[in-house]
N, C-alpha and C positions, 0 to 999 in steps of 0.2 A: 656226542654228535651222532655216532654210529647207531645208537639205540633209537634216536629220533628218526633217522632216515629209514631204519627198518620198520618203525611204526608207521611211517608215512606210506611206504610201499605196501604194507599190509592193508591200510585203508583203501588203496587203489585197486588191489588185486583180489580182495576177499569177496567182491560182489560181481555178479554178471554185468556185462557191458551196459545194458539198458538201465539196470537198477543203479549202477554206479553213476551214469550220466544224470539220472533223476536226482540222486543224492547230491551230486555236484551242483546242479541247478538250484536245489533247495538251499544248500549252504551259501551259495553266492547271493541268493536273494536275501538271506539273513544278514549277510555282510552289508548289503545295500540298505536294508531296513535299519540296521544299527547306525549307519552313517547318517541316515535321514533323521534319526532320533537324537544323535549326539553331536553331529556336525563334523568332528574329526576324531580319529582313533589311530593308535599305533598297532603294529603287527602283534605285539605282546598283549595288548588289550583285547584284540580280536581273539587270540588264542585262548585267553582266559574266559571271555564271554561265550565262546562257542565250544569250549572244552576240546580244543584241537591241539595237536603238537605244533611247534613253531614251523616245522617244515610243511605240515599239512595246511596251515592257514596261509603260508607264503605262496603255495601253489594256487590257491583261489585268488589271492590278491593280484598275483602276476596276470592271471587270466582276465580279471576285471580291468586292470590297467591296460592290457593289450586290446580289450574290446572298447576302450574309451569311456567306460562308465564311472571309473574313479581315477584320481590322480594323486600324486604325492607332493607334499610340501615339506621343507625342512623344519624340524622342530626348533622353536625359538628358545633362548635361554641357555644357561650353562648346563653341560651334561657330563663334564669330566673328560676322561681320555676317549679317544676313538671318534668315529664319525657320529654326528647327531642322528638320532632315530628318525626315520621317515614317518611322516604323519599323512594319513590318507583322508581324502574327502571326495564327495560326489562331484562329478562334472555336470554340465548342463544336460548332456545325453543321459547320464545316470538318473537325473531327476525326471526326465521325460518318461522313464519306465514306470513312474508312479501315476502317470496319467495327466494329460493336459486337456483343457476344455476346447478342443477344436480351434487351435490358435490361428491357423491360416484363415479359416472362414471368419473367425471373430475379428481379426485385423481388417479384413476386407469390408466387413459390415460396419465397423466403427468408422473407417475412413469415409464410407458412403454417408454415414450419419453426420459426420462433421461437415461434409460437402453440402448436405441438405439443410441442416439445422444449426450449424455453427459449432465452435469448440465447446461452448457451455453445455451443449447437449450431452457430452461425455460424462460430466459430473452427475447430471440427473439420471442418466442411464446407470451409472455405477452404483448409485444409491438404490435404485429400483431392483437391481439384480441381487441385492442383499436381503430382499423381503423375506425369502424363505428362511434365511439364517435368523432374522429377527423373530419370526414366528416360532421357530424351534427353541430359541433362547427363552422366550416368554413361556412357552409350554413347560420347559424344564424348570423354570423358576416357580411356576405355579404348582408343579408337582412337589418340589422341595424348596420352599421359600426361605428356609434357614441356611441353606448351603451358600458358601462364598460365591458371590456373583461372578468373580473372575474364573473360578473353577467351572461354573455353569457355562460361561462363554467358551472356555477352552474345550469343554465337552461338545458343545454345539459346533464349534469350528472343526474339531476332529471328525465329527459325523459328516461334515461337508467336505472332508478330504484335505484339511489343512494340517493334520498331525500336530495339534496345539497342546501346550502345557503351560502351567504357571511356574514361575521361578521366584527366588527370594528378591525382596526389595520392590515388590509390586510390578514385576516384569511378566509380560505375556509373550511367549515364543511360539511362532508358527514355523514348523520345520519343513513345510511343503507349501507351494503355491500352485494351485491348479491352473492359474491363468498367467503364469510368469512371463511368457513371451508378450502377451498383450499388455501386462502391467509395465513392462520395460518400455513399450512404445507409448502407452497412455498412463502416466503415473497418477492420473485422476482416480483410477481404481483404488490405489493405495490410500489416497486422501479420503475417498468416500468411506473405505473401511474404517479408518481412524475416526472419522466423524460419527459413524454409526456406533462404534464401540464406546465412544465417549457418551453418547446418548443413552445406550443401554446400561452402562455401568454408573452413570451419574458422576463421572469424574473426568478431569482433564486426561487426555491420552496423547502421548507423543511417540513418534516412531523413530528409533535410533538406527535401524538397519533394515534392509530389504533384500530378499533373494533376487529381485529384479535388478538390483544394482550390484550383484556379486557376492552378497553375504551368504553364509551357510544357513541362516534362519532370519525370518522377519522378527524383529524385537521391538516391543512396545512397552513404554513405561506408563503405568496407571497411577495417578495420584492427584489429589486436590479436587474437592467436590465441586460439581456444577449442578444446576437445577435439573431434577429428573422428573419428567411427567409420570403419572400413574401408568404402569405398563398395560393394564387391562384397558384403560381409556384410550391410550395411544393406539393399541391394536384395533379397537373398535372404530376409532376415527379413520385410520388408514383404510380399513375395509369399506367404510362408507364412501370415502373419496376415491376409491380405486375405480 
């Protein structure tokens, strides 16, 4: 324990103040990045991932808890003697650091849209806002037609700020939602995404969890073929009808 504390003091005192502050900020951003990617982590997992001492990583975790960007939950399952290890996850404020798409303005605009055109207009708007994502997906598929379509969609989603990846069992995970506050108020945005993904992948797509409803990631299961139009023809038709 004494050696760890000495190492931690060395980390804090071996750099000038401004450089130490910059290093701290960089390390804490890496902590947030890891939580965005993995959902939950323990202090020991952070120490291993960041090559920090236990005391060193604890200092950063305490600071992020105090700032309201992360929180702790008790680890489930048996752990033997002693207190269960704390597990860390992002808070809503922590997620906002990764960027939200002008939520207040968007909420006001959508409320006005509903007042003028009725609730069905939200669904139509939600699909239209995904046009750029569809175009990017089709461009990527055209560049590498042999690549797994789910991997291509994950890449297109990540480029759009969703930090997406594929997982075993036909699962697609989105670790960030740029419009989470809006999607909480208008779940039609999530429904439209699911519909567009099914059309692009030519498969049934079901959503089992959403960040908008408190999950650490949006999780979608892809499976079961559905009719898929020719991507090139679909893109041309949409441009003609735009």
